[in-house]
Structures are given as C-alpha cells and as structure tokens.
All heavy atoms as TSV, in Angstrom:
chain	resi	resn	atom	element	x	y	z
A	1	MET	N	N	89.348	99.148	-66.412
A	1	MET	CA	C	88.511	100.181	-65.806
A	1	MET	C	C	87.662	99.547	-64.701
A	1	MET	O	O	87.123	98.468	-64.890
A	1	MET	CB	C	87.588	100.796	-66.856
A	1	MET	CG	C	88.281	101.736	-67.808
A	1	MET	SD	S	87.140	102.628	-68.879
A	1	MET	CE	C	86.820	101.389	-70.090
A	2	PRO	N	N	87.550	100.224	-63.587
A	2	PRO	CA	C	86.723	99.681	-62.493
A	2	PRO	C	C	85.238	99.847	-62.801
A	2	PRO	O	O	84.847	100.667	-63.623
A	2	PRO	CB	C	87.124	100.534	-61.300
A	2	PRO	CG	C	87.518	101.829	-61.894
A	2	PRO	CD	C	88.172	101.483	-63.206
A	3	LYS	N	N	84.452	99.078	-62.106
A	3	LYS	CA	C	82.995	99.210	-62.206
A	3	LYS	C	C	82.537	100.101	-61.055
A	3	LYS	O	O	83.255	100.286	-60.074
A	3	LYS	CB	C	82.345	97.837	-62.131
A	3	LYS	CG	C	82.759	96.977	-63.313
A	3	LYS	CD	C	82.058	95.665	-63.324
A	3	LYS	CE	C	82.621	94.866	-64.479
A	3	LYS	NZ	N	81.690	94.157	-65.213
A	4	TRP	N	N	81.352	100.679	-61.191
A	4	TRP	CA	C	80.849	101.584	-60.156
A	4	TRP	C	C	80.823	100.922	-58.787
A	4	TRP	O	O	81.189	101.525	-57.782
A	4	TRP	CB	C	79.455	102.099	-60.516
A	4	TRP	CG	C	79.473	103.174	-61.538
A	4	TRP	CD1	C	79.050	103.073	-62.834
A	4	TRP	CD2	C	79.957	104.512	-61.386
A	4	TRP	NE1	N	79.246	104.270	-63.481
A	4	TRP	CE2	C	79.793	105.174	-62.617
A	4	TRP	CE3	C	80.521	105.213	-60.334
A	4	TRP	CZ2	C	80.160	106.494	-62.815
A	4	TRP	CZ3	C	80.882	106.534	-60.525
A	4	TRP	CH2	C	80.703	107.163	-61.752
A	5	GLY	N	N	80.397	99.666	-58.726
A	5	GLY	CA	C	80.345	98.953	-57.444
A	5	GLY	C	C	81.712	98.828	-56.786
A	5	GLY	O	O	81.846	98.966	-55.577
A	6	GLU	N	N	82.736	98.548	-57.597
A	6	GLU	CA	C	84.099	98.435	-57.075
A	6	GLU	C	C	84.599	99.785	-56.554
A	6	GLU	O	O	85.244	99.860	-55.498
A	6	GLU	CB	C	85.035	97.936	-58.178
A	6	GLU	CG	C	84.715	96.550	-58.677
A	6	GLU	CD	C	85.417	96.187	-59.973
A	6	GLU	OE1	O	85.984	97.068	-60.652
A	6	GLU	OE2	O	85.381	94.990	-60.308
A	7	LEU	N	N	84.281	100.834	-57.293
A	7	LEU	CA	C	84.700	102.178	-56.888
A	7	LEU	C	C	84.030	102.575	-55.567
A	7	LEU	O	O	84.679	103.099	-54.662
A	7	LEU	CB	C	84.346	103.169	-57.998
A	7	LEU	CG	C	85.173	104.431	-58.102
A	7	LEU	CD1	C	86.635	104.118	-58.362
A	7	LEU	CD2	C	84.633	105.312	-59.216
A	8	LYS	N	N	82.752	102.281	-55.442
A	8	LYS	CA	C	82.027	102.602	-54.206
A	8	LYS	C	C	82.617	101.850	-53.020
A	8	LYS	O	O	82.778	102.410	-51.937
A	8	LYS	CB	C	80.539	102.263	-54.364
A	8	LYS	CG	C	79.820	103.170	-55.314
A	8	LYS	CD	C	78.394	102.698	-55.507
A	8	LYS	CE	C	77.710	103.491	-56.597
A	8	LYS	NZ	N	76.347	103.037	-56.815
A	9	HIS	N	N	82.945	100.585	-53.233
A	9	HIS	CA	C	83.537	99.779	-52.164
A	9	HIS	C	C	84.880	100.366	-51.727
A	9	HIS	O	O	85.150	100.516	-50.528
A	9	HIS	CB	C	83.705	98.334	-52.636
A	9	HIS	CG	C	84.265	97.425	-51.609
A	9	HIS	ND1	N	83.540	96.992	-50.513
A	9	HIS	CD2	C	85.491	96.871	-51.482
A	9	HIS	CE1	C	84.303	96.219	-49.775
A	9	HIS	NE2	N	85.497	96.130	-50.341
A	10	GLU	N	N	85.705	100.721	-52.695
A	10	GLU	CA	C	87.016	101.311	-52.397
A	10	GLU	C	C	86.874	102.634	-51.643
A	10	GLU	O	O	87.557	102.883	-50.651
A	10	GLU	CB	C	87.793	101.548	-53.690
A	10	GLU	CG	C	89.143	102.180	-53.476
A	10	GLU	CD	C	89.867	102.523	-54.766
A	10	GLU	OE1	O	89.491	102.009	-55.831
A	10	GLU	OE2	O	90.823	103.325	-54.692
A	11	PHE	N	N	85.957	103.476	-52.099
A	11	PHE	CA	C	85.767	104.779	-51.468
A	11	PHE	C	C	85.211	104.631	-50.054
A	11	PHE	O	O	85.574	105.389	-49.163
A	11	PHE	CB	C	84.847	105.659	-52.316
A	11	PHE	CG	C	85.538	106.314	-53.482
A	11	PHE	CD1	C	86.484	105.645	-54.241
A	11	PHE	CD2	C	85.232	107.609	-53.826
A	11	PHE	CE1	C	87.125	106.253	-55.315
A	11	PHE	CE2	C	85.865	108.232	-54.898
A	11	PHE	CZ	C	86.813	107.548	-55.639
A	12	SER	N	N	84.343	103.651	-49.846
A	12	SER	CA	C	83.804	103.392	-48.504
A	12	SER	C	C	84.918	103.022	-47.537
A	12	SER	O	O	84.929	103.457	-46.388
A	12	SER	CB	C	82.778	102.268	-48.545
A	12	SER	OG	O	81.632	102.661	-49.237
A	13	LYS	N	N	85.868	102.215	-48.008
A	13	LYS	CA	C	87.007	101.826	-47.168
A	13	LYS	C	C	87.862	103.036	-46.789
A	13	LYS	O	O	88.516	103.034	-45.753
A	13	LYS	CB	C	87.849	100.782	-47.887
A	13	LYS	CG	C	87.176	99.422	-47.953
A	13	LYS	CD	C	87.879	98.467	-48.882
A	13	LYS	CE	C	89.019	97.783	-48.235
A	13	LYS	NZ	N	89.639	96.763	-49.121
A	14	GLU	N	N	87.855	104.072	-47.623
A	14	GLU	CA	C	88.627	105.291	-47.361
A	14	GLU	C	C	87.848	106.292	-46.487
A	14	GLU	O	O	88.336	107.374	-46.201
A	14	GLU	CB	C	89.026	105.959	-48.673
A	14	GLU	CG	C	89.979	105.134	-49.518
A	14	GLU	CD	C	91.352	104.976	-48.885
A	14	GLU	OE1	O	91.808	105.890	-48.166
A	14	GLU	OE2	O	91.976	103.925	-49.102
A	15	GLY	N	N	86.616	105.939	-46.116
A	15	GLY	CA	C	85.836	106.801	-45.230
A	15	GLY	C	C	84.737	107.590	-45.907
A	15	GLY	O	O	83.966	108.284	-45.239
A	16	CYS	N	N	84.649	107.526	-47.227
A	16	CYS	CA	C	83.577	108.231	-47.934
A	16	CYS	C	C	82.265	107.515	-47.654
A	16	CYS	O	O	82.239	106.318	-47.409
A	16	CYS	CB	C	83.844	108.246	-49.441
A	16	CYS	SG	S	85.341	109.134	-49.890
A	17	ARG	N	N	81.170	108.280	-47.699
A	17	ARG	CA	C	79.887	107.654	-47.400
A	17	ARG	C	C	78.771	108.178	-48.283
A	17	ARG	O	O	78.807	109.315	-48.749
A	17	ARG	CB	C	79.524	107.830	-45.937
A	17	ARG	CG	C	79.413	109.250	-45.483
A	17	ARG	CD	C	79.163	109.298	-43.969
A	17	ARG	NE	N	79.418	110.615	-43.452
A	17	ARG	CZ	C	78.529	111.593	-43.429
A	17	ARG	NH1	N	77.335	111.410	-43.893
A	17	ARG	NH2	N	78.851	112.778	-42.931
A	18	PHE	N	N	77.797	107.315	-48.496
A	18	PHE	CA	C	76.603	107.634	-49.258
A	18	PHE	C	C	75.768	108.643	-48.478
A	18	PHE	O	O	75.573	108.488	-47.279
A	18	PHE	CB	C	75.807	106.350	-49.501
A	18	PHE	CG	C	74.453	106.565	-50.088
A	18	PHE	CD1	C	74.294	106.788	-51.442
A	18	PHE	CD2	C	73.329	106.548	-49.283
A	18	PHE	CE1	C	73.038	106.982	-51.986
A	18	PHE	CE2	C	72.068	106.737	-49.812
A	18	PHE	CZ	C	71.925	106.960	-51.170
A	19	ILE	N	N	75.264	109.676	-49.173
A	19	ILE	CA	C	74.410	110.670	-48.524
A	19	ILE	C	C	72.958	110.479	-48.947
A	19	ILE	O	O	72.080	110.309	-48.124
A	19	ILE	CB	C	74.841	112.108	-48.880
A	19	ILE	CG1	C	76.238	112.384	-48.389
A	19	ILE	CG2	C	73.868	113.117	-48.292
A	19	ILE	CD1	C	76.783	113.712	-48.842
A	20	SER	N	N	72.710	110.526	-50.279
A	20	SER	CA	C	71.338	110.412	-50.772
A	20	SER	C	C	71.316	110.096	-52.259
A	20	SER	O	O	72.322	110.200	-52.949
A	20	SER	CB	C	70.579	111.715	-50.519
A	20	SER	OG	O	71.113	112.754	-51.326
A	21	ASP	N	N	70.120	109.736	-52.706
A	21	ASP	CA	C	69.908	109.520	-54.131
A	21	ASP	C	C	69.532	110.841	-54.777
A	21	ASP	O	O	68.663	111.551	-54.275
A	21	ASP	CB	C	68.764	108.536	-54.372
A	21	ASP	CG	C	69.186	107.101	-54.149
A	21	ASP	OD1	O	70.277	106.747	-54.617
A	21	ASP	OD2	O	68.421	106.352	-53.533
A	22	GLY	N	N	70.192	111.159	-55.880
A	22	GLY	CA	C	69.820	112.319	-56.670
A	22	GLY	C	C	68.908	111.856	-57.796
A	22	GLY	O	O	68.489	110.707	-57.843
A	23	THR	N	N	68.627	112.724	-58.733
A	23	THR	CA	C	67.763	112.376	-59.845
A	23	THR	C	C	68.387	111.291	-60.709
A	23	THR	O	O	67.741	110.310	-61.050
A	23	THR	CB	C	67.472	113.620	-60.707
A	23	THR	OG1	O	66.943	114.638	-59.870
A	23	THR	CG2	C	66.483	113.305	-61.799
A	24	ASN	N	N	69.649	111.455	-61.064
A	24	ASN	CA	C	70.318	110.496	-61.938
A	24	ASN	C	C	71.546	109.836	-61.320
A	24	ASN	O	O	72.110	108.927	-61.916
A	24	ASN	CB	C	70.752	111.173	-63.240
A	24	ASN	CG	C	69.574	111.669	-64.032
A	24	ASN	OD1	O	68.592	110.963	-64.204
A	24	ASN	ND2	N	69.647	112.902	-64.500
A	25	HIS	N	N	71.980	110.309	-60.171
A	25	HIS	CA	C	73.190	109.803	-59.539
A	25	HIS	C	C	72.991	109.706	-58.030
A	25	HIS	O	O	72.035	110.224	-57.487
A	25	HIS	CB	C	74.376	110.754	-59.793
A	25	HIS	CG	C	74.741	110.881	-61.219
A	25	HIS	ND1	N	74.137	111.776	-62.067
A	25	HIS	CD2	C	75.657	110.223	-61.964
A	25	HIS	CE1	C	74.660	111.663	-63.260
A	25	HIS	NE2	N	75.594	110.728	-63.233
A	26	GLU	N	N	73.944	109.045	-57.373
A	26	GLU	CA	C	73.986	109.024	-55.913
A	26	GLU	C	C	74.912	110.151	-55.467
A	26	GLU	O	O	75.898	110.453	-56.123
A	26	GLU	CB	C	74.568	107.705	-55.406
A	26	GLU	CG	C	73.727	106.509	-55.700
A	26	GLU	CD	C	74.371	105.210	-55.236
A	26	GLU	OE1	O	75.535	105.215	-54.773
A	26	GLU	OE2	O	73.704	104.180	-55.363
A	27	TRP	N	N	74.615	110.751	-54.324
A	27	TRP	CA	C	75.487	111.761	-53.731
A	27	TRP	C	C	76.261	111.125	-52.594
A	27	TRP	O	O	75.692	110.440	-51.751
A	27	TRP	CB	C	74.675	112.949	-53.221
A	27	TRP	CG	C	74.265	113.863	-54.322
A	27	TRP	CD1	C	73.068	113.888	-54.973
A	27	TRP	CD2	C	75.068	114.880	-54.931
A	27	TRP	NE1	N	73.089	114.854	-55.946
A	27	TRP	CE2	C	74.289	115.472	-55.945
A	27	TRP	CE3	C	76.370	115.339	-54.730
A	27	TRP	CZ2	C	74.775	116.508	-56.734
A	27	TRP	CZ3	C	76.844	116.359	-55.521
A	27	TRP	CH2	C	76.049	116.939	-56.510
A	28	TRP	N	N	77.568	111.360	-52.586
A	28	TRP	CA	C	78.472	110.849	-51.568
A	28	TRP	C	C	79.207	112.019	-50.923
A	28	TRP	O	O	79.315	113.088	-51.502
A	28	TRP	CB	C	79.480	109.900	-52.194
A	28	TRP	CG	C	78.917	108.543	-52.509
A	28	TRP	CD1	C	77.855	108.258	-53.333
A	28	TRP	CD2	C	79.376	107.302	-52.024
A	28	TRP	NE1	N	77.646	106.921	-53.389
A	28	TRP	CE2	C	78.575	106.305	-52.584
A	28	TRP	CE3	C	80.404	106.931	-51.166
A	28	TRP	CZ2	C	78.751	104.956	-52.313
A	28	TRP	CZ3	C	80.595	105.598	-50.904
A	28	TRP	CH2	C	79.770	104.615	-51.471
A	29	TYR	N	N	79.736	111.761	-49.720
A	29	TYR	CA	C	80.512	112.766	-48.988
A	29	TYR	C	C	81.901	112.213	-48.697
A	29	TYR	O	O	82.060	111.049	-48.323
A	29	TYR	CB	C	79.827	113.107	-47.659
A	29	TYR	CG	C	80.680	113.968	-46.765
A	29	TYR	CD1	C	80.837	115.326	-47.023
A	29	TYR	CD2	C	81.357	113.418	-45.690
A	29	TYR	CE1	C	81.642	116.109	-46.216
A	29	TYR	CE2	C	82.159	114.195	-44.869
A	29	TYR	CZ	C	82.292	115.542	-45.144
A	29	TYR	OH	O	83.096	116.313	-44.344
A	30	SER	N	N	82.924	113.056	-48.865
A	30	SER	CA	C	84.293	112.673	-48.556
A	30	SER	C	C	84.785	113.450	-47.336
A	30	SER	O	O	84.874	114.677	-47.375
A	30	SER	CB	C	85.227	112.978	-49.732
A	30	SER	OG	O	86.568	112.807	-49.337
A	31	PRO	N	N	85.147	112.752	-46.246
A	31	PRO	CA	C	85.705	113.435	-45.085
A	31	PRO	C	C	87.132	113.932	-45.356
A	31	PRO	O	O	87.641	114.777	-44.637
A	31	PRO	CB	C	85.680	112.379	-43.996
A	31	PRO	CG	C	85.756	111.085	-44.730
A	31	PRO	CD	C	85.017	111.316	-46.025
A	32	ILE	N	N	87.761	113.412	-46.396
A	32	ILE	CA	C	89.127	113.804	-46.747
A	32	ILE	C	C	89.151	115.228	-47.284
A	32	ILE	O	O	89.972	116.045	-46.879
A	32	ILE	CB	C	89.733	112.824	-47.775
A	32	ILE	CG1	C	89.773	111.413	-47.187
A	32	ILE	CG2	C	91.122	113.269	-48.216
A	32	ILE	CD1	C	90.003	110.317	-48.209
A	33	THR	N	N	88.225	115.524	-48.215
A	33	THR	CA	C	88.177	116.861	-48.836
A	33	THR	C	C	87.059	117.727	-48.281
A	33	THR	O	O	87.039	118.928	-48.514
A	33	THR	CB	C	87.983	116.745	-50.360
A	33	THR	OG1	O	86.733	116.098	-50.621
A	33	THR	CG2	C	89.116	115.986	-51.011
A	34	GLY	N	N	86.097	117.115	-47.591
A	34	GLY	CA	C	84.943	117.860	-47.090
A	34	GLY	C	C	83.942	118.199	-48.184
A	34	GLY	O	O	83.081	119.038	-47.985
A	35	GLU	N	N	84.050	117.525	-49.334
A	35	GLU	CA	C	83.169	117.822	-50.468
A	35	GLU	C	C	82.166	116.706	-50.714
A	35	GLU	O	O	82.431	115.543	-50.437
A	35	GLU	CB	C	83.993	117.980	-51.753
A	35	GLU	CG	C	84.802	119.234	-51.808
A	35	GLU	CD	C	85.412	119.432	-53.186
A	35	GLU	OE1	O	84.680	119.279	-54.191
A	35	GLU	OE2	O	86.613	119.725	-53.247
A	36	ASN	N	N	81.019	117.083	-51.271
A	36	ASN	CA	C	80.051	116.124	-51.782
A	36	ASN	C	C	80.384	115.881	-53.250
A	36	ASN	O	O	80.847	116.788	-53.937
A	36	ASN	CB	C	78.631	116.672	-51.674
A	36	ASN	CG	C	78.194	116.845	-50.242
A	36	ASN	OD1	O	78.728	116.217	-49.342
A	36	ASN	ND2	N	77.219	117.696	-50.028
A	37	PHE	N	N	80.145	114.670	-53.714
A	37	PHE	CA	C	80.394	114.346	-55.114
A	37	PHE	C	C	79.396	113.294	-55.572
A	37	PHE	O	O	78.752	112.641	-54.761
A	37	PHE	CB	C	81.839	113.857	-55.313
A	37	PHE	CG	C	82.202	112.642	-54.498
A	37	PHE	CD1	C	82.104	111.373	-55.039
A	37	PHE	CD2	C	82.644	112.783	-53.192
A	37	PHE	CE1	C	82.431	110.256	-54.289
A	37	PHE	CE2	C	82.990	111.670	-52.436
A	37	PHE	CZ	C	82.879	110.405	-52.992
A	38	GLN	N	N	79.249	113.168	-56.885
A	38	GLN	CA	C	78.291	112.233	-57.460
A	38	GLN	C	C	78.957	110.923	-57.853
A	38	GLN	O	O	80.105	110.898	-58.274
A	38	GLN	CB	C	77.656	112.830	-58.711
A	38	GLN	CG	C	76.785	114.010	-58.437
A	38	GLN	CD	C	76.145	114.545	-59.710
A	38	GLN	OE1	O	76.522	114.188	-60.813
A	38	GLN	NE2	N	75.180	115.423	-59.548
A	39	MET	N	N	78.189	109.842	-57.708
A	39	MET	CA	C	78.615	108.510	-58.157
A	39	MET	C	C	77.478	107.930	-58.987
A	39	MET	O	O	76.310	108.177	-58.703
A	39	MET	CB	C	78.852	107.584	-56.968
A	39	MET	CG	C	80.059	107.927	-56.158
A	39	MET	SD	S	81.517	107.203	-56.858
A	39	MET	CE	C	82.061	106.197	-55.529
A	40	GLY	N	N	77.825	107.138	-59.988
A	40	GLY	CA	C	76.815	106.492	-60.817
A	40	GLY	C	C	76.051	105.429	-60.041
A	40	GLY	O	O	76.538	104.885	-59.058
A	41	ARG	N	N	74.861	105.126	-60.512
A	41	ARG	CA	C	74.017	104.143	-59.835
A	41	ARG	C	C	74.200	102.720	-60.354
A	41	ARG	O	O	73.827	101.777	-59.695
A	41	ARG	CB	C	72.546	104.508	-60.036
A	41	ARG	CG	C	72.109	105.634	-59.200
A	41	ARG	CD	C	70.607	105.695	-59.220
A	41	ARG	NE	N	70.199	106.849	-58.430
A	41	ARG	CZ	C	69.154	107.578	-58.687
A	41	ARG	NH1	N	68.389	107.282	-59.705
A	41	ARG	NH2	N	68.861	108.598	-57.937
A	42	HIS	N	N	74.696	102.560	-61.541
A	42	HIS	CA	C	74.751	101.252	-62.189
A	42	HIS	C	C	76.028	100.517	-61.788
A	42	HIS	O	O	77.061	100.630	-62.435
A	42	HIS	CB	C	74.652	101.413	-63.702
A	42	HIS	CG	C	73.428	102.164	-64.114
A	42	HIS	ND1	N	72.182	101.591	-64.107
A	42	HIS	CD2	C	73.260	103.446	-64.508
A	42	HIS	CE1	C	71.289	102.487	-64.489
A	42	HIS	NE2	N	71.921	103.622	-64.738
A	43	ASN	N	N	75.941	99.764	-60.705
A	43	ASN	CA	C	77.114	99.138	-60.099
A	43	ASN	C	C	77.895	98.223	-61.032
A	43	ASN	O	O	79.092	98.061	-60.881
A	43	ASN	CB	C	76.714	98.375	-58.844
A	43	ASN	CG	C	76.323	99.301	-57.727
A	43	ASN	OD1	O	76.682	100.470	-57.718
A	43	ASN	ND2	N	75.567	98.794	-56.780
A	44	SER	N	N	77.225	97.613	-62.015
A	44	SER	CA	C	77.916	96.669	-62.895
A	44	SER	C	C	78.520	97.327	-64.136
A	44	SER	O	O	79.226	96.677	-64.893
A	44	SER	CB	C	76.957	95.553	-63.323
A	44	SER	OG	O	75.871	96.090	-64.047
A	45	GLN	N	N	78.278	98.618	-64.330
A	45	GLN	CA	C	78.843	99.315	-65.487
A	45	GLN	C	C	80.240	99.831	-65.178
A	45	GLN	O	O	80.533	100.222	-64.055
A	45	GLN	CB	C	77.971	100.509	-65.880
A	45	GLN	CG	C	76.708	100.139	-66.588
A	45	GLN	CD	C	75.951	101.365	-67.058
A	45	GLN	OE1	O	76.288	102.497	-66.723
A	45	GLN	NE2	N	74.906	101.138	-67.828
A	46	GLU	N	N	81.084	99.837	-66.208
A	46	GLU	CA	C	82.434	100.361	-66.048
A	46	GLU	C	C	82.407	101.890	-65.991
A	46	GLU	O	O	81.573	102.530	-66.620
A	46	GLU	CB	C	83.320	99.910	-67.204
A	46	GLU	CG	C	83.631	98.432	-67.152
A	46	GLU	CD	C	84.612	98.008	-68.221
A	46	GLU	OE1	O	84.831	98.756	-69.194
A	46	GLU	OE2	O	85.166	96.908	-68.069
A	47	VAL	N	N	83.343	102.431	-65.235
A	47	VAL	CA	C	83.482	103.878	-65.083
A	47	VAL	C	C	84.508	104.371	-66.102
A	47	VAL	O	O	85.610	103.820	-66.175
A	47	VAL	CB	C	83.963	104.235	-63.656
A	47	VAL	CG1	C	84.059	105.737	-63.487
A	47	VAL	CG2	C	83.049	103.627	-62.617
A	48	ARG	N	N	84.144	105.389	-66.874
A	48	ARG	CA	C	85.098	105.953	-67.828
A	48	ARG	C	C	86.291	106.533	-67.076
A	48	ARG	O	O	86.158	107.045	-65.963
A	48	ARG	CB	C	84.432	107.053	-68.647
A	48	ARG	CG	C	83.446	106.519	-69.632
A	48	ARG	CD	C	82.821	107.584	-70.506
A	48	ARG	NE	N	83.625	108.782	-70.623
A	48	ARG	CZ	C	83.139	110.010	-70.737
A	48	ARG	NH1	N	81.851	110.212	-70.756
A	48	ARG	NH2	N	83.944	111.037	-70.842
A	49	LYS	N	N	87.467	106.439	-67.686
A	49	LYS	CA	C	88.708	106.876	-67.035
A	49	LYS	C	C	88.642	108.344	-66.614
A	49	LYS	O	O	89.043	108.698	-65.512
A	49	LYS	CB	C	89.890	106.649	-67.975
A	49	LYS	CG	C	91.208	106.974	-67.341
A	49	LYS	CD	C	92.368	106.582	-68.208
A	49	LYS	CE	C	93.643	106.861	-67.450
A	49	LYS	NZ	N	94.751	106.074	-67.951
A	50	GLU	N	N	88.133	109.216	-67.488
A	50	GLU	CA	C	88.047	110.644	-67.172
A	50	GLU	C	C	87.116	110.884	-65.984
A	50	GLU	O	O	87.394	111.709	-65.116
A	50	GLU	CB	C	87.549	111.445	-68.384
A	50	GLU	CG	C	88.430	111.335	-69.611
A	50	GLU	CD	C	88.178	110.071	-70.438
A	50	GLU	OE1	O	87.142	109.394	-70.248
A	50	GLU	OE2	O	89.040	109.757	-71.274
A	51	THR	N	N	86.015	110.155	-65.961
A	51	THR	CA	C	85.045	110.285	-64.867
A	51	THR	C	C	85.669	109.811	-63.558
A	51	THR	O	O	85.530	110.461	-62.516
A	51	THR	CB	C	83.776	109.465	-65.179
A	51	THR	OG1	O	83.240	109.905	-66.426
A	51	THR	CG2	C	82.734	109.619	-64.087
A	52	GLU	N	N	86.362	108.685	-63.618
A	52	GLU	CA	C	87.023	108.155	-62.421
A	52	GLU	C	C	88.024	109.159	-61.858
A	52	GLU	O	O	88.063	109.397	-60.649
A	52	GLU	CB	C	87.736	106.847	-62.756
A	52	GLU	CG	C	88.458	106.254	-61.565
A	52	GLU	CD	C	89.329	105.068	-61.910
A	52	GLU	OE1	O	89.367	104.654	-63.088
A	52	GLU	OE2	O	89.988	104.555	-60.993
A	53	MET	N	N	88.834	109.762	-62.706
A	53	MET	CA	C	89.855	110.707	-62.245
A	53	MET	C	C	89.209	111.949	-61.609
A	53	MET	O	O	89.690	112.453	-60.592
A	53	MET	CB	C	90.778	111.119	-63.386
A	53	MET	CG	C	91.494	110.002	-64.094
A	53	MET	SD	S	92.773	108.978	-63.323
A	53	MET	CE	C	92.629	108.849	-61.669
A	54	THR	N	N	88.122	112.429	-62.201
A	54	THR	CA	C	87.405	113.588	-61.651
A	54	THR	C	C	86.849	113.272	-60.264
A	54	THR	O	O	86.992	114.070	-59.328
A	54	THR	CB	C	86.263	114.011	-62.588
A	54	THR	OG1	O	86.817	114.357	-63.858
A	54	THR	CG2	C	85.486	115.188	-62.037
A	55	ILE	N	N	86.228	112.106	-60.129
A	55	ILE	CA	C	85.650	111.707	-58.842
A	55	ILE	C	C	86.743	111.512	-57.795
A	55	ILE	O	O	86.608	111.940	-56.649
A	55	ILE	CB	C	84.804	110.434	-59.006
A	55	ILE	CG1	C	83.568	110.750	-59.841
A	55	ILE	CG2	C	84.391	109.865	-57.659
A	55	ILE	CD1	C	82.787	109.532	-60.256
A	56	ARG	N	N	87.836	110.878	-58.192
A	56	ARG	CA	C	88.943	110.659	-57.250
A	56	ARG	C	C	89.509	111.992	-56.746
A	56	ARG	O	O	89.843	112.122	-55.572
A	56	ARG	CB	C	90.047	109.833	-57.897
A	56	ARG	CG	C	89.697	108.380	-58.047
A	56	ARG	CD	C	90.867	107.571	-58.577
A	56	ARG	NE	N	90.526	106.177	-58.697
A	56	ARG	CZ	C	90.472	105.314	-57.677
A	56	ARG	NH1	N	90.770	105.724	-56.467
A	56	ARG	NH2	N	90.151	104.059	-57.873
A	57	LYS	N	N	89.596	112.962	-57.622
A	57	LYS	CA	C	90.110	114.279	-57.227
A	57	LYS	C	C	89.164	114.937	-56.216
A	57	LYS	O	O	89.608	115.459	-55.191
A	57	LYS	CB	C	90.280	115.162	-58.457
A	57	LYS	CG	C	90.902	116.493	-58.154
A	57	LYS	CD	C	91.150	117.285	-59.421
A	57	LYS	CE	C	91.763	118.612	-59.089
A	57	LYS	NZ	N	92.013	119.409	-60.287
A	58	LYS	N	N	87.853	114.902	-56.501
A	58	LYS	CA	C	86.882	115.521	-55.580
A	58	LYS	C	C	86.843	114.809	-54.230
A	58	LYS	O	O	86.637	115.440	-53.201
A	58	LYS	CB	C	85.492	115.512	-56.217
A	58	LYS	CG	C	85.344	116.491	-57.324
A	58	LYS	CD	C	83.931	116.529	-57.839
A	58	LYS	CE	C	83.830	117.566	-58.945
A	58	LYS	NZ	N	82.462	117.718	-59.420
A	59	ALA	N	N	87.062	113.484	-54.247
A	59	ALA	CA	C	86.995	112.709	-53.014
A	59	ALA	C	C	88.328	112.647	-52.277
A	59	ALA	O	O	88.366	112.290	-51.112
A	59	ALA	CB	C	86.529	111.296	-53.338
A	60	GLY	N	N	89.415	112.972	-52.975
A	60	GLY	CA	C	90.729	112.894	-52.348
A	60	GLY	C	C	91.237	111.474	-52.182
A	60	GLY	O	O	92.018	111.178	-51.286
A	61	VAL	N	N	90.766	110.570	-53.042
A	61	VAL	CA	C	91.161	109.161	-52.989
A	61	VAL	C	C	92.027	108.862	-54.204
A	61	VAL	O	O	91.521	108.772	-55.315
A	61	VAL	CB	C	89.922	108.239	-52.963
A	61	VAL	CG1	C	90.349	106.779	-52.944
A	61	VAL	CG2	C	89.045	108.551	-51.783
A	62	PRO	N	N	93.344	108.717	-54.021
A	62	PRO	CA	C	94.208	108.451	-55.163
A	62	PRO	C	C	94.022	107.040	-55.697
A	62	PRO	O	O	93.577	106.138	-54.977
A	62	PRO	CB	C	95.615	108.627	-54.593
A	62	PRO	CG	C	95.458	108.347	-53.144
A	62	PRO	CD	C	94.078	108.794	-52.762
A	63	LYS	N	N	94.363	106.847	-56.944
A	63	LYS	CA	C	94.271	105.531	-57.568
A	63	LYS	C	C	95.378	104.632	-57.042
A	63	LYS	O	O	96.526	105.046	-56.957
A	63	LYS	CB	C	94.364	105.660	-59.076
A	63	LYS	CG	C	94.139	104.350	-59.790
A	63	LYS	CD	C	93.941	104.542	-61.258
A	63	LYS	CE	C	93.680	103.200	-61.895
A	63	LYS	NZ	N	92.829	103.275	-63.028
A	64	LYS	N	N	95.013	103.417	-56.670
A	64	LYS	CA	C	96.002	102.463	-56.180
A	64	LYS	C	C	96.560	101.682	-57.349
A	64	LYS	O	O	95.876	101.390	-58.298
A	64	LYS	CB	C	95.347	101.527	-55.175
A	64	LYS	CG	C	94.911	102.285	-53.950
A	64	LYS	CD	C	94.336	101.388	-52.910
A	64	LYS	CE	C	94.017	102.241	-51.721
A	64	LYS	NZ	N	92.971	101.755	-50.911
A	65	ARG	N	N	97.808	101.362	-57.265
A	65	ARG	CA	C	98.461	100.627	-58.362
A	65	ARG	C	C	98.267	99.153	-58.241
A	65	ARG	O	O	98.061	98.556	-57.333
A	65	ARG	CB	C	99.942	100.976	-58.375
A	65	ARG	CG	C	100.109	102.446	-58.664
A	65	ARG	CD	C	101.576	102.794	-58.764
A	65	ARG	NE	N	101.681	104.211	-58.961
A	65	ARG	CZ	C	102.032	104.762	-60.094
A	65	ARG	NH1	N	102.296	104.025	-61.137
A	65	ARG	NH2	N	102.115	106.063	-60.205
C-alpha cells in the first residue's frame, strides 16, 4: 500500500495540485476530471486500498503496475 506522501507525489506528476487545507484533510484539484478531491495529511501513513481506489477514480489517475 502506498503512503500519502507517495500518492501526492504521483498525483502531482499527473498534473493534480493542492488547493487548500480543510478541517481534517487537504483539498486537491484534478485537471483530468475537473473535480476537487480530498487527500490525507499524514504523509507517512499508509493509504487503505479502498480509499486509494476512490481517490484515483475522482482524480482520473489509474494505478500503475
């Protein structure tokens, strides 16, 4: 499972960008889907598989093998 920091780095390379800090999460924007989505703040924590898949769908960033 990837860590939040790794996921953010990957998404940044795909063109997604940080928008602002929310109460419990960071808000990001995806130019691929035109949607805003949430990312966790704890960069060293692992991302649950279900959470990762949901975020990838909203951002339009498929999982790389």
